[in-house]
N, C-alpha and C positions, 0 to 999 in steps of 0.2 A: 312588157310581154303581154299578149292577150290570154284568155282563158282557151282552155282546150274545149272543144266541143262535146255535149253530155252524150253518155255511152248510150242512151236512147236512140238518140238521133245517129251515133255510130252503127248500132246494131240494125238499124232501119234501112240506111243507106246499102249496107253488105247484104241485108236480105232483098233488098229491091234488084241489087244487079244479080242476086242469085236467082231470081224467078225468069232471068233471061234479057233483061235490060240492058242497053249499054251505059257505057259510063258517063258520057254527056249526058244522054236522056235522065239517067239518075239524077245528075249535077242538076239540070234544068227543073226537076221533079221538086228536088227539096231544096233548089236555091241554094247551093253549095258550089265549089268551084270543082272542075273536073280533076285537078290533082289532088283534093281533097277525098274523091271517091278512089282514085286510083291508090292513093296511102292507105286509105281503110281498107281496100280489099288485100293489098298487099301486107298489110300489118296483121290481118288475121290468118294469111296463110301462112306467113313467118312465125307468129308466135301462138296463133290458137286464141287470141284475147283481143279486144279492142280497147284495153286500157289505156289511156295517153300516157306518151313516154315522158319522163322527167324533163321538166324545162330549166333553162340556163345552165349557168358555166359549173361544172361538175367540179371546180376547184383546181384543177390541174393547170399548170401556168410554166413557163421556162422559168420561172424562179424558184418553184417549188423544190427543185433537185439542191438548192443551197441554202435551204433551211437550218440545218446545222451549223452549216460553216458561217450563217450571217448572226447566230445566237451567241458563239465563240467569239467572233469579231467584236460585237457590242459588248460583251461581258469583258474581254481584254482591253478595248478602247471606249471608254464611256462617251467621250466628247467628239463623237463622229457625225458629220453632216449627211445630209442624204446625198448630195456631191460625191463625198469621199467613197459612200458605199458604192454608189454607181460607177464611180472609176476605179475601184477595187474590184469590182464585178467585172469590168471591161477588161482590165489588164490582167488580172488572175485567171479568170475562167472564159474569157473571151466572149461574153454575154452582154450587150447592150440592153439597157432599158432605160426608160424615163423614169425621173426623179417622183413623178406621181404614181407611177406603178408600182415603184419601191416602197413608197409610202405607205400606199393601201396594203402590201405584202408583209410590212411589219406591222401595220394595226389588226390586220388579221392573226397575226402571230401572238398577239397580247403584247410587244415592244412598242409601246406609244412612248414617244418622249419629242420635246421641242429642242431642235438644235439649229442654229444658225452658224455662219461664216464669222459671226463678230463674238461668238460664243456667249450670248443672251440667251 
């Protein structure tokens, strides 16, 4: 993900628009996109600040609601595979998820372990 534009540029863009220039003229002057100009004007109106918003995933997902459930499940049955967890999520809670997503979820929870269908 790219870095946000500096605050200095953001404030100059908004000031240029406030001087009476159009968004397209401002975009051409500062060599940014018209959408960026629109977003900065809108951001200042809504928040009063030009600070960039937090980037990336805030950590919410469809699996987050089942954190306690999966911890209890792994405590009760230590020999579960990712496929077993996936199947139980689907059967019990009606949630379908890819095994890779479940692996990343378990890793974020600190529940790292290696299991496979052969028990190795």
